[in-house]
Backbone bond lengths (Angstrom), bond angles and torsions (degrees), N, CA, C in turn:
res aa  C-N    CA-C-N  psi(-1)  N-CA   C-N-CA  omega(-1)  CA-C   N-CA-C  phi
1 M - - - 1.534 - - 1.615 103.81 -
2 R 1.322 110.47 134.98 1.464 115.14 179.56 1.657 107.07 -116.70
3 I 1.280 118.34 129.15 1.379 119.86 -176.29 1.640 108.69 -114.20
4 A 1.264 114.96 126.45 1.418 121.30 175.57 1.488 115.91 -114.72
5 R 1.292 117.99 152.92 1.426 125.97 168.11 1.500 110.73 -113.67
6 F 1.318 115.81 129.49 1.505 121.45 -169.22 1.502 109.65 -142.25
7 T 1.325 108.15 171.94 1.544 117.56 172.16 1.523 110.25 -149.25
8 T 1.280 112.73 142.30 1.533 119.24 171.15 1.517 107.37 -105.82
9 G 1.214 122.93 20.72 1.488 128.70 -177.91 1.430 114.47 108.45
10 D 1.384 117.99 -8.76 1.424 122.69 171.33 1.477 115.57 -100.76
11 D 1.328 119.81 -157.88 1.446 119.17 178.97 1.479 111.04 -66.59
12 P 1.400 117.57 146.87 1.433 120.13 -179.71 1.589 113.04 -56.76
13 R 1.352 112.88 140.16 1.383 120.07 170.47 1.533 115.94 -124.42
14 Y 1.374 121.20 169.61 1.430 122.99 178.23 1.482 107.33 -112.24
15 A 1.400 113.73 156.59 1.416 116.24 178.36 1.635 110.37 -156.34
16 L 1.234 117.32 159.94 1.426 120.95 166.91 1.493 111.94 -86.44
17 V 1.313 115.70 133.00 1.457 122.36 179.92 1.529 107.62 -82.10
18 Q 1.356 113.32 132.30 1.482 121.80 -177.78 1.507 111.31 -133.45
19 Q 1.325 121.66 118.32 1.327 126.22 -175.03 1.478 109.40 -100.42
20 E 1.316 117.37 126.55 1.512 125.48 -179.89 1.623 109.06 -126.68
21 G 1.198 120.78 98.60 1.422 121.00 -177.87 1.551 103.43 67.28
22 D 1.470 109.81 -126.68 1.440 117.01 -175.30 1.509 108.80 -103.13
23 K 1.415 117.39 12.63 1.401 115.88 173.82 1.570 109.45 -111.83
24 T 1.387 111.85 148.90 1.427 115.68 175.84 1.535 112.07 -116.25
25 F 1.281 117.03 131.82 1.490 126.27 -176.70 1.587 111.50 -114.36
26 L 1.282 113.24 149.10 1.420 119.62 175.61 1.533 110.95 -112.83
27 A 1.303 117.28 114.82 1.451 122.25 174.08 1.521 109.37 -84.23
28 V 1.312 115.41 113.05 1.463 119.40 -169.01 1.535 109.71 -71.37
29 L 1.406 116.26 140.00 1.435 117.80 178.05 1.551 109.54 -108.13
30 G 1.205 114.01 158.99 1.496 118.94 -174.33 1.460 119.42 -73.86
31 G 1.441 115.50 -11.63 1.430 119.77 -177.49 1.489 107.40 -170.12
32 D 1.302 113.74 -168.41 1.500 125.23 -179.29 1.465 105.28 -76.27
33 P 1.363 127.24 117.29 1.451 127.40 176.83 1.386 117.16 -66.66
34 L 1.289 118.92 -11.52 1.477 121.36 177.81 1.595 106.68 -72.74
35 Y 1.255 118.73 -25.13 1.442 124.06 -166.50 1.640 109.64 -117.18
36 M 1.171 119.51 -14.69 1.480 126.31 -175.87 1.462 112.60 -153.73
37 P 1.304 118.86 159.66 1.392 124.53 -177.88 1.518 113.10 -55.02
38 A 1.332 120.63 145.64 1.448 117.81 175.19 1.441 116.93 -81.17
39 L 1.356 115.37 83.98 1.391 119.63 -172.76 1.463 111.62 -100.68
40 P 1.440 128.79 116.93 1.325 127.84 177.67 1.559 114.87 -67.23
41 T 1.306 111.67 137.18 1.596 114.31 -178.98 1.545 110.30 -82.47
42 G 1.306 118.59 -11.67 1.503 119.51 -178.53 1.473 106.84 103.79
43 E 1.186 122.04 -14.07 1.522 120.62 -177.82 1.528 106.28 -88.95
44 R 1.322 117.76 142.41 1.506 124.29 178.38 1.603 102.42 -137.01
45 V 1.398 105.72 140.16 1.377 115.98 172.99 1.540 112.45 -130.35
46 E 1.374 117.37 141.36 1.376 117.41 -179.72 1.392 112.81 -84.21
47 L 1.450 117.06 134.77 1.429 121.63 174.90 1.435 110.67 -66.26
48 G 1.438 111.60 120.69 1.467 119.72 -177.25 1.533 112.48 175.03
49 D 1.353 111.30 -149.55 1.562 117.81 174.91 1.483 108.26 -53.22
50 G 1.286 113.89 128.36 1.571 120.79 173.32 1.463 111.70 90.14
51 V 1.363 123.97 -0.49 1.312 127.68 -177.60 1.475 113.11 -122.31
52 R 1.236 122.64 111.98 1.548 121.48 -174.37 1.454 113.13 -112.44
53 L 1.321 121.39 124.81 1.516 126.43 174.89 1.522 109.04 -67.64
54 L 1.241 121.19 133.30 1.516 123.48 172.12 1.465 110.46 -107.08
55 A 1.323 118.85 172.21 1.451 119.77 171.76 1.455 106.07 -56.49
56 P 1.398 116.79 130.54 1.516 123.89 -170.91 1.525 111.18 -66.87
57 V 1.427 120.74 -16.81 1.396 123.90 177.71 1.507 106.49 -151.70
58 I 1.311 119.47 141.07 1.435 128.81 169.47 1.600 107.61 -112.83
59 P 1.290 113.13 99.02 1.649 111.58 -173.90 1.447 107.52 -51.93
60 R 1.320 118.03 134.10 1.457 122.80 167.43 1.537 112.15 -74.76
61 S 1.220 116.21 -25.70 1.432 121.46 -173.69 1.488 114.93 -114.49
62 K 1.350 121.18 -59.24 1.477 117.99 -175.99 1.562 114.01 -171.07
63 I 1.317 114.34 159.99 1.430 120.48 168.88 1.493 110.36 -117.41
64 V 1.341 113.23 122.48 1.532 122.79 -179.32 1.489 108.54 -101.76
65 A 1.350 114.01 115.91 1.420 116.22 -179.37 1.540 113.55 -108.86
66 V 1.381 116.77 155.21 1.439 117.92 -175.34 1.598 106.98 -117.10
67 G 1.343 114.67 127.14 1.428 119.54 175.18 1.448 118.39 -92.55
68 K 1.357 116.00 145.60 1.495 118.25 173.88 1.563 112.56 55.68
69 N 1.317 118.20 44.94 1.494 125.49 -178.38 1.580 110.49 -90.92
70 Y 1.284 114.95 -2.73 1.564 119.77 173.28 1.514 107.34 -123.93
71 A 1.273 113.42 126.01 1.530 115.39 -176.83 1.422 110.41 -61.35
72 D 1.317 124.78 -32.39 1.558 121.89 175.96 1.479 116.58 -62.63
73 H 1.326 110.87 -37.81 1.561 118.61 -179.30 1.596 108.81 -74.54
74 A 1.360 117.16 -33.50 1.424 119.40 177.81 1.594 108.33 -64.98
75 A 1.310 111.26 -41.70 1.559 116.50 176.63 1.443 113.15 -59.52
76 E 1.332 111.93 -54.02 1.514 113.63 -178.88 1.544 116.42 -61.71
77 M 1.225 117.51 -16.39 1.454 125.79 176.62 1.558 108.61 -90.29
78 G 1.261 117.69 -8.10 1.485 123.72 -177.33 1.462 114.47 74.71
79 G 1.257 118.94 30.42 1.439 122.97 174.84 1.552 116.21 -128.58
80 E 1.346 117.09 168.78 1.379 120.25 177.88 1.442 118.18 -88.62
81 V 1.258 122.00 158.49 1.502 118.51 174.74 1.490 110.24 -66.96
82 P 1.227 118.30 128.66 1.547 124.75 178.84 1.473 108.34 -60.06
83 A 1.445 115.46 144.73 1.495 120.35 172.22 1.516 115.10 -69.17
84 S 1.316 116.25 -22.10 1.418 123.48 176.39 1.529 109.03 -140.54
85 P 1.281 120.22 163.51 1.497 120.53 -173.06 1.567 107.76 -63.19
86 L 1.350 109.35 133.84 1.580 119.83 174.36 1.416 107.49 -88.22
87 L 1.397 121.46 109.21 1.386 129.98 -175.94 1.498 111.87 -99.18
88 F 1.293 117.76 145.78 1.494 126.99 168.10 1.521 107.93 -153.81
89 F 1.305 113.88 169.25 1.498 122.93 -173.27 1.490 106.20 -114.10
90 K 1.405 113.40 148.19 1.511 122.59 158.50 1.493 108.04 -125.15
91 P 1.315 115.07 134.63 1.478 120.56 -176.40 1.535 109.58 -69.97
92 N 1.399 114.04 158.01 1.592 115.57 -179.54 1.570 109.74 -68.43
93 T 1.404 114.23 -17.42 1.474 112.26 172.67 1.483 120.05 -70.37
94 S 1.328 115.57 -2.07 1.438 121.41 177.23 1.471 111.68 -86.91
95 V 1.239 119.30 -9.74 1.486 124.13 -167.76 1.474 108.02 -83.62
96 V 1.363 116.57 135.96 1.384 129.64 171.09 1.536 109.97 -136.48
97 G 1.355 114.21 169.94 1.551 110.84 -172.35 1.581 104.35 -115.02
98 P 1.320 116.59 -160.85 1.329 121.45 -177.58 1.485 113.95 -74.29
99 D 1.359 119.62 136.29 1.449 125.97 -176.98 1.373 117.43 74.79
100 D 1.487 116.19 -2.02 1.411 120.91 170.04 1.558 112.04 -74.25
101 P 1.326 118.18 144.18 1.482 118.76 179.58 1.554 114.87 -67.10
102 I 1.315 117.40 142.76 1.480 119.88 160.87 1.434 104.59 -86.82
103 V 1.329 116.28 120.19 1.440 122.12 178.20 1.543 113.68 -92.91
104 L 1.304 118.96 110.67 1.398 115.32 174.68 1.544 119.64 -69.28
105 P 1.205 120.42 125.91 1.429 119.30 -173.57 1.507 116.30 -83.35
106 D 1.347 116.08 156.35 1.507 120.75 -172.12 1.555 111.73 -61.35
107 F 1.307 122.05 -21.82 1.396 119.36 -168.23 1.631 107.98 -91.20
108 T 1.293 121.18 0.54 1.401 117.83 178.06 1.630 108.96 -132.90
109 Q 1.383 105.23 148.99 1.468 115.91 175.94 1.579 114.70 -117.36
110 E 1.360 108.73 7.05 1.565 113.85 -176.42 1.564 106.93 -142.85
111 V 1.246 112.25 93.42 1.481 122.17 -178.23 1.591 109.29 -108.70
112 S 1.275 120.87 135.23 1.540 124.74 177.13 1.456 109.68 -128.27
113 Y 1.404 111.33 161.40 1.359 125.58 177.02 1.590 112.77 -94.34
114 E 1.221 119.99 154.16 1.497 120.91 173.24 1.563 107.22 -145.16
115 A 1.206 123.72 102.27 1.443 122.71 178.42 1.627 108.40 -79.38
116 E 1.326 108.72 136.89 1.544 114.34 -177.69 1.446 112.67 -147.73
117 L 1.250 113.81 159.84 1.602 121.71 168.26 1.407 105.59 -88.14
118 A 1.379 116.14 126.65 1.401 124.47 175.59 1.521 113.93 -103.56
119 V 1.258 121.18 145.99 1.487 127.35 -175.83 1.506 103.38 -116.60
120 V 1.385 115.12 129.04 1.455 120.16 171.87 1.492 114.45 -109.01
121 I 1.329 115.31 120.63 1.427 124.31 -174.29 1.661 110.01 -78.09
122 S 1.408 112.20 135.95 1.481 116.87 -170.07 1.565 110.95 -95.88
123 R 1.376 115.50 -30.48 1.541 117.02 -173.66 1.476 108.51 -148.15
124 V 1.230 119.16 175.03 1.456 129.37 -174.36 1.568 103.94 -60.05
125 C 1.382 116.39 129.09 1.511 120.57 -164.71 1.575 104.93 -136.75
126 K 1.303 119.78 108.60 1.376 124.10 179.99 1.474 113.00 -142.39
127 D 1.412 122.28 125.42 1.472 123.13 175.67 1.501 106.82 61.57
128 V 1.269 117.58 43.01 1.451 121.57 -179.77 1.586 111.98 -90.75
129 R 1.371 117.26 131.31 1.482 121.40 179.35 1.539 110.88 -73.51
130 P 1.367 120.62 143.20 1.451 119.28 -178.91 1.496 111.43 -50.73
131 E 1.324 123.48 -38.07 1.451 121.84 -175.98 1.577 114.00 -67.57
132 N 1.449 112.65 -18.42 1.450 114.85 173.24 1.421 119.17 -102.57
133 A 1.328 114.95 7.86 1.496 121.62 -169.05 1.640 107.65 -64.22
134 R 1.320 117.51 -38.62 1.462 113.81 -174.17 1.517 110.45 -63.58
135 N 1.324 120.98 -19.11 1.470 120.75 -179.79 1.517 109.44 -69.87
136 Y 1.305 121.60 -4.13 1.434 124.52 -170.14 1.533 107.61 -122.01
137 I 1.326 119.54 3.95 1.320 124.33 -176.68 1.604 112.38 -104.18
138 L 1.282 120.35 118.40 1.471 121.80 175.48 1.597 107.76 -70.50
139 G 1.270 117.63 -45.55 1.471 117.66 178.05 1.575 104.93 168.20
140 Y 1.396 110.22 -159.93 1.513 115.87 -166.04 1.556 104.20 -129.74
141 T 1.311 114.27 153.58 1.448 122.29 171.97 1.618 108.66 -146.48
142 V 1.308 116.16 173.73 1.507 121.09 -176.61 1.518 106.51 -102.42
143 A 1.349 109.69 139.21 1.496 122.58 -177.36 1.499 110.78 -125.18
144 N 1.283 113.86 156.55 1.427 121.79 169.43 1.606 106.10 -128.33
145 D 1.396 113.14 111.67 1.440 114.11 -177.93 1.568 107.20 -90.64
146 V 1.333 114.63 82.86 1.462 119.94 -176.18 1.445 107.69 -66.16
147 T 1.341 117.62 140.21 1.511 120.17 -174.18 1.579 109.26 -146.00
148 A 1.326 109.54 132.13 1.431 123.23 168.96 1.461 115.46 -75.68
149 R 1.243 118.41 87.43 1.474 124.23 -171.52 1.442 114.87 -57.20
150 D 1.340 120.77 -43.69 1.462 120.51 176.09 1.421 113.20 -61.63
151 A 1.454 122.11 -44.33 1.334 123.17 176.88 1.514 110.04 -61.09
152 Q 1.291 119.43 -44.37 1.440 124.01 179.17 1.494 110.51 -52.35
153 R 1.423 120.50 -41.44 1.424 121.80 -175.23 1.537 107.38 -73.30
154 T 1.317 119.89 -39.28 1.501 124.44 -163.55 1.524 109.49 -89.56
155 D 1.385 119.43 -30.60 1.409 118.29 -172.75 1.557 116.09 -77.95
156 G 1.265 113.84 -26.88 1.569 118.28 -175.79 1.528 112.82 84.57
157 Q 1.296 115.78 -15.51 1.450 116.24 169.98 1.527 106.91 -145.41
158 W 1.289 117.78 166.38 1.499 120.62 -161.92 1.564 119.05 -103.42
159 A 1.367 113.59 8.41 1.469 115.60 -178.69 1.507 114.58 -57.52
160 R 1.236 119.22 -52.45 1.459 119.67 -179.03 1.599 109.04 -70.64
161 A 1.238 116.36 -44.10 1.464 117.28 -177.76 1.582 116.62 -60.60
162 K 1.312 112.47 -30.64 1.489 121.40 -174.08 1.469 110.72 -107.13
163 G 1.317 119.84 -19.42 1.409 120.96 -166.06 1.544 118.85 -112.98
164 F 1.357 114.82 10.26 1.447 114.77 -176.45 1.516 111.52 -72.09
165 D 1.308 122.69 163.95 1.417 128.10 -179.16 1.504 110.66 -55.49
166 T 1.294 119.71 136.81 1.394 129.20 -176.00 1.572 117.95 72.42
167 S 1.344 114.82 3.68 1.448 114.06 -177.78 1.539 116.43 -85.00
168 C 1.301 116.87 16.12 1.468 116.80 174.71 1.674 109.76 -144.75
169 P 1.333 109.00 75.05 1.510 114.41 172.70 1.556 108.59 -65.18
170 L 1.309 118.35 137.63 1.431 129.04 176.67 1.508 111.77 -129.08
171 G 1.359 119.29 137.50 1.398 113.89 169.62 1.620 104.95 158.38
172 P 1.388 118.57 -170.70 1.390 123.57 0.59 1.483 113.15 -85.83
173 W 1.320 118.97 -13.46 1.418 120.95 178.82 1.503 107.09 -157.62
174 I 1.408 119.76 -179.69 1.404 121.49 175.50 1.520 110.17 -111.01
175 D 1.314 116.26 125.83 1.430 124.06 178.14 1.468 113.93 -94.66
176 T 1.210 123.16 114.09 1.471 125.55 -172.26 1.613 115.17 -87.34
177 E 1.285 116.90 -3.79 1.406 120.36 -175.51 1.511 115.30 -125.09
178 L 1.356 117.10 -0.98 1.503 119.01 -175.47 1.584 110.31 -66.49
179 N 1.361 115.63 130.01 1.409 119.41 165.83 1.580 115.20 -76.82
180 V 1.268 114.96 109.29 1.551 116.34 -168.29 1.502 107.62 -95.83
181 E 1.247 125.24 10.29 1.532 122.65 -175.89 1.473 109.02 -62.61
182 D 1.259 120.35 -36.51 1.564 121.95 -176.80 1.481 109.63 -151.58
183 V 1.361 114.03 75.41 1.456 122.12 169.72 1.450 116.19 -114.84
184 A 1.337 122.12 153.45 1.425 120.77 178.98 1.557 114.74 -76.95
185 V 1.296 115.67 142.22 1.507 118.94 176.92 1.511 103.67 -121.69
186 R 1.372 117.27 116.33 1.459 122.33 -175.04 1.531 114.84 -128.64
187 S 1.268 114.35 156.15 1.423 114.70 170.04 1.641 109.36 -139.07
188 R 1.372 111.30 154.57 1.497 116.50 176.91 1.551 103.48 -132.18
189 V 1.349 111.34 150.96 1.591 114.56 165.01 1.429 107.45 -133.73
190 N 1.419 109.03 122.01 1.395 118.77 -175.28 1.544 110.38 59.69
191 G 1.293 115.50 36.68 1.528 118.34 177.21 1.423 112.85 85.91
192 E 1.373 121.18 -15.78 1.403 122.87 -178.01 1.454 119.08 -87.67
193 P 1.370 121.78 118.39 1.428 120.88 -170.34 1.545 112.89 -60.99
194 R 1.258 119.31 137.84 1.482 125.96 -177.14 1.487 116.89 -123.51
195 Q 1.382 112.05 -46.33 1.566 114.92 176.30 1.497 111.67 -125.77
196 D 1.277 116.23 142.43 1.532 117.96 177.33 1.596 104.03 -149.33
197 G 1.240 117.53 90.46 1.394 126.11 -177.03 1.554 109.23 -122.27
198 R 1.272 120.67 174.36 1.433 131.61 179.79 1.480 113.88 -129.94
199 T 1.353 116.52 135.49 1.343 116.53 173.53 1.494 126.82 -58.68
200 A 1.350 107.90 -17.09 1.415 119.81 171.20 1.493 115.88 -61.97
201 D 1.314 111.46 -24.45 1.425 121.96 -176.80 1.611 113.16 -89.46
202 M 1.286 116.55 3.43 1.545 120.35 179.67 1.495 105.89 -70.00
203 V 1.310 109.15 140.12 1.443 115.45 177.69 1.635 113.95 -68.21
204 F 1.317 114.98 -34.92 1.413 121.56 -179.55 1.603 101.30 -127.13
205 D 1.366 116.96 122.42 1.417 119.22 -178.10 1.476 110.87 -82.23
206 V 1.361 111.44 170.42 1.464 118.52 -172.47 1.618 112.30 -57.28
207 P 1.238 123.32 -48.98 1.439 123.44 178.60 1.507 112.63 -53.05
208 F 1.445 113.91 -44.29 1.569 118.07 -179.91 1.395 107.49 -61.01
209 L 1.391 117.58 -45.41 1.477 120.14 -170.80 1.480 110.40 -61.77
210 V 1.422 116.02 -49.43 1.437 117.21 178.69 1.570 113.84 -59.27
211 S 1.423 117.55 -35.10 1.458 116.95 173.34 1.534 113.20 -64.90
212 Y 1.277 113.81 -48.32 1.411 120.82 -170.70 1.540 110.92 -64.36
213 I 1.244 113.84 -41.29 1.615 119.91 178.33 1.554 105.46 -66.77
214 S 1.289 116.97 -45.39 1.323 118.04 -169.02 1.613 116.98 -69.74
215 E 1.362 108.30 -15.87 1.439 117.86 173.51 1.489 107.97 -73.39
216 A 1.347 122.47 -32.25 1.497 123.43 179.14 1.454 113.96 -87.63
217 M 1.265 117.69 -31.18 1.549 121.59 -170.14 1.471 110.34 -155.40
218 T 1.390 113.98 142.59 1.483 116.24 172.07 1.358 116.53 -66.87
219 L 1.337 116.26 131.13 1.439 116.86 177.08 1.529 110.39 -95.18
220 L 1.245 127.47 140.03 1.482 127.63 -167.88 1.595 103.40 -115.32
221 P 1.340 111.21 162.14 1.552 116.32 175.91 1.543 106.97 -53.54
222 G 1.259 114.13 135.78 1.453 121.83 175.29 1.535 117.07 85.35
223 D 1.375 111.39 -7.27 1.480 111.42 172.35 1.494 110.42 -68.01
224 V 1.381 112.12 150.51 1.529 122.85 -175.86 1.480 108.93 -118.04
225 I 1.417 112.94 142.01 1.481 120.69 178.82 1.638 102.00 -119.35
226 L 1.147 111.96 121.64 1.560 117.09 170.10 1.510 109.72 -92.21
227 T 1.348 118.75 126.00 1.456 120.69 -165.12 1.480 113.42 -96.26
228 G 1.297 120.73 4.95 1.482 123.84 -178.34 1.446 114.49 104.17
229 T 1.329 118.61 173.02 1.415 123.82 -169.02 1.538 109.62 -133.54
230 P 1.329 118.31 145.97 1.493 121.31 177.91 1.560 111.69 -78.95
231 A 1.257 114.08 176.22 1.527 119.89 174.66 1.562 109.17 -57.32
232 G 1.347 110.97 158.54 1.458 120.71 170.99 1.500 115.02 105.60
233 V 1.435 114.65 12.01 1.499 114.87 174.46 1.519 109.39 -60.46
234 G 1.360 109.75 160.16 1.522 114.19 177.42 1.438 108.38 -169.00
235 R 1.347 114.34 -176.11 1.472 123.62 -174.09 1.525 113.53 -77.01
236 I 1.339 117.68 145.77 1.411 124.05 164.31 1.455 111.41 -122.47
237 D 1.434 113.77 150.85 1.530 117.94 178.89 1.431 105.26 -133.45
238 A 1.363 113.35 167.80 1.393 120.27 171.92 1.501 114.65 -50.42
239 G 1.448 119.45 140.79 1.429 116.11 -172.32 1.427 116.33 97.40
240 D 1.404 119.71 -31.94 1.400 120.09 -177.64 1.571 113.87 -76.26
241 R 1.315 113.55 160.40 1.368 126.38 175.58 1.514 114.82 -117.05
242 V 1.306 122.66 112.93 1.522 123.76 -174.61 1.504 108.87 -102.85
243 E 1.332 113.32 130.29 1.466 114.93 169.21 1.603 109.20 -123.08
244 C 1.369 109.28 130.99 1.426 116.11 -177.51 1.602 103.51 -118.18
245 E 1.343 116.05 130.08 1.451 118.42 -174.90 1.584 111.03 -131.44
246 V 1.320 115.82 140.25 1.398 125.80 164.52 1.481 109.29 -109.48
247 E 1.319 118.28 129.29 1.382 126.16 -175.10 1.561 106.16 -65.27
248 G 1.360 110.40 126.91 1.450 118.76 173.42 1.584 112.52 87.61
249 L 1.355 111.48 -5.72 1.375 118.41 177.62 1.473 118.72 -106.47
250 G 1.334 113.84 -54.41 1.474 121.45 178.49 1.521 112.60 150.20
251 T 1.296 113.60 -179.20 1.463 119.97 -179.03 1.492 112.03 -121.82
252 L 1.347 112.63 139.37 1.457 119.62 -178.07 1.487 105.62 -112.81
253 V 1.303 115.44 125.66 1.621 123.58 -171.70 1.521 106.47 -122.10
254 N 1.360 111.55 125.82 1.486 114.58 177.77 1.603 103.96 -136.70
255 P 1.365 116.00 140.46 1.450 121.37 169.58 1.610 109.21 -81.64
256 V 1.277 113.10 159.54 1.443 118.64 177.42 1.529 112.81 -113.30
257 V 1.323 118.73 131.78 1.445 116.05 -177.55 1.511 110.84 -143.53
258 R 1.253 122.50 160.64 1.455 129.36 -177.47 1.573 106.16 -126.33
259 R 1.268 114.04 115.42 1.547 117.15 -177.77 1.504 109.00 -65.72
260 D 1.231 117.52 141.92 1.589 121.47 177.47 1.356 105.58 -76.85
C-alpha cells in the first residue's frame, strides 16, 4: 500500500496511490491514516494538472537522522565508521515535499545532497527490541538530507547545517510493504548519476536503528528516521535539479534556488 498526501488547492488530504497502466490515481481517504483506519471515501483523482503531491508526513515531534551509516560515505567524509549510531535532529520546519524548491540560505556557499531511505513511525515506540521494530513502522519514503557543509565544519554541531528550512525533502509517498533489507539508494543532479548504494551496506540496519533510538527517546506517530546516505555526495547550486530514489519506492525531485 502506498499513502500520499496531496492538495488540489484546498486543505491537504490523504490518499492511496493506485497505478493503472501509465496513469496514477489517488483514492482519497477520510482522514490521516496515522490516526484512523485508511478508509477510502470513494473519490478518486488522477495525478496530474491541478494535483500536487506534498510531503507524505509532517512529523509532529521530530526527525531523527543517522550520520555515517554507510562505510563508503564515512570514508569519503574523512571519518571512521562510528561504533554506535551517530544521531542528530532535523526540525519539522525543514520538511518540504516533491517539486518544492530547496532554498539555499545566505549563510552557506557549500550545500550538498544526501539521498536516504526514511522510516515513518506508526505508533508510540519506546524500548523496542529489534525483532519487534517492524510493528512500529508505518512504512518508508525517500529523503534528501540537505546539508550546509561549510556550516557543518565551522559550527561544531549540526543544527544549523542540517536543520535550515527546506533541508529535508520527503516523498513522493509512503510505501507500507517495501522490503528494505537490500534496495538501491540513488541520486542524480541534472540527470547525472551521483550516488548508487544499497541498504544492505548500512552499518546499522533499520530494526537496530529503531531499537537504539527508542532506548534513548520515545518515538511518536509520524516521527521520521533518516537512515544515512551512501558515498557520492556532492555540491548543489541554484538552478540544479536533484533526484533522490529508493528502488521499488519512487523518486523525489526538487529544484534548487537561492533567494535574491
